[in-house]
C-alpha positions, 0 to 999 in steps of 0.5 A, spaced: 925 262 428 922 268 432 922 273 426 918 267 423 913 266 428 912 274 429 911 274 422 906 269 422 902 272 428 902 279 425 899 275 418 894 272 423 892 278 426 892 282 420 887 277 417 882 277 424 883 285 423 880 285 416 874 280 418 872 285 424 873 291 419 868 288 414 862 286 419 860 293 421 861 295 413 856 290 411 851 292 417 852 299 414 850 297 407 844 293 410 842 300 414 843 304 407 839 299 403 833 300 408 834 307 408 834 307 400 828 303 400 824 307 405 826 313 401 824 310 394 817 308 397 815 315 399 817 318 393 813 313 389 807 313 394 807 321 393 808 320 385 802 316 385 798 321 390 800 327 385 799 324 378 794 318 379 790 317 385 789 319 392 785 316 397 779 320 401 774 319 406 767 322 407 765 325 413 759 328 412 752 326 409 752 332 404 752 326 398 747 321 401 745 317 398 751 316 393 756 317 398 755 315 406 759 317 412 765 312 413 766 311 405 773 311 403 774 312 395 780 313 390 780 320 386 783 320 380 788 326 378 789 325 371 782 326 368 782 334 369 789 335 368 794 338 374 794 344 378 797 346 384 792 343 388 794 336 385 800 337 389 802 335 396 800 341 401 797 345 395 805 347 393 804 354 390 809 352 384 805 354 378 798 357 376 792 354 372 792 347 370 797 343 365 794 337 361 787 340 362 782 335 361 774 336 360 770 336 366 763 332 364 756 334 367 755 329 372 762 328 375 763 327 382 769 332 384 773 333 389 775 341 390 778 346 394 773 350 397 774 357 394 774 361 400 780 358 403 783 354 398 785 349 403 778 345 405 777 339 401 769 338 398 766 333 394 760 335 390 757 333 383 758 337 377 752 339 374 753 346 371 759 348 366 762 354 364 756 359 361 750 355 363 744 358 367 743 354 373 736 355 377 733 351 382 725 352 382 721 348 387 727 343 389 727 341 381 734 343 378 733 347 371 739 348 366 739 353 361 731 354 362 730 347 362 727 343 368 732 337 369 728 330 369 726 328 376 722 322 378 720 320 385 723 313 386 722 308 393 724 312 399 731 311 401 731 307 408 737 305 412 738 303 420 741 308 424 748 307 425 754 312 429 755 314 422 748 315 419 742 318 424 736 322 423 735 325 430 735 332 427 729 329 422 724 326 427 719 326 422 723 321 418 725 317 424 721 310 425 722 304 430 721 297 427 718 291 430 724 289 433 726 295 436 731 297 431 731 305 429 731 306 422 730 313 417 726 313 411 728 319 406 724 321 400 728 320 394 728 322 387 732 320 380 735 325 377 737 325 369 742 330 366 741 332 359 747 328 357 744 322 360 748 321 367 743 319 372 743 318 379 739 319 386 738 325 390 734 326 397 729 332 398 728 332 406 725 339 406 720 341 400 720 348 403 728 349 404 730 356 402 735 354 397 729 350 393 728 356 390 734 360 387 735 366 383 739 364 376 746 363 376 750 364 370 757 360 371 763 364 369 768 361 364 773 357 367 768 355 373 763 350 375 757 349 379 757 344 384 751 341 388 750 335 393 746 329 392 743 330 399 740 337 396 737 340 403 743 338 407 749 341 402 753 347 402 754 348 395 754 353 389 747 355 391 750 359 397 755 364 396 763 363 398 762 365 405 757 360 407 757 355 402 761 354 395 759 359 390 762 357 383 768 352 383 774 355 379 777 350 375 784 351 378 781 348 385 779 342 382 783 336 385 780 330 381 774 326 380 771 320 384 772 314 381 771 308 386 769 306 393 774 301 396 772 301 403 766 303 408 765 302 415 758 304 419 762 307 425 760 302 430 767 299 431 773 304 434 780 303 431 782 299 438 776 294 437 778 290 432 773 284 434 768 289 432 771 291 425 768 285 421 761 287 423 762 294 422 764 293 415 759 295 409 762 290 404 756 291 399 759 298 398 766 295 397 768 297 389 762 301 388 763 305 382 762 312 382 762 314 375 755 316 373 751 312 368 746 313 363 739 312 365 737 305 363 
């Protein structure tokens, strides 16, 4: 009887021990699933960022009126192919470009500044390899021919924390309601391939409104900001501007604005977020279109 009872007790204890042993295994398995899920989410996100799309935000006014400070946009990686600058942290794993695609005149491109190969710049590609580029009296010339340029209605906007014309008092006005707004001279420029976009001309006597002739080397591009008098671009040498943009430095092509804020709401002021959003800019395409 004792042996039998002992045998039954031993059997019950063994079952309880097995049940107890199973619990941490299940917990460990669940934790492992979380780790694997996070790992693959990071891998997928890095993969998308590397080969497909990467988000950027605009910190300066050099591309006004096309891009505003506080715009967030997606840049596609695949149209131009891939260089080391398509990789996270520009990992130096290879040189040149693979699966290289054509860069079209009028594209808005993100590239690494040639001076340091680290700083991201965004400008419009206006000159291709072999082109002769020059600016005369504020008008762009390509291969000796002036680019079509026509004045349109002034670019007018109310001042916000992100956009201001305090440094341009001649363009600063106060409305009847007391609001301060800016009004800049604006022109429509149309490239030889028909791509049309808006530019600003704030200073008719700006030194870089008259330049020498630049011959774009093979494997390089000529880039300019749409805000012509407030842009460090290919008109300036690499030490003070951009110079010619090597093909290897191209990161990708700007495609679409997915979010925009005027800067009037800080991250810790969620009650102001809604009114700070510029909903009219959400999902605006950044691909140049032929003139109507």
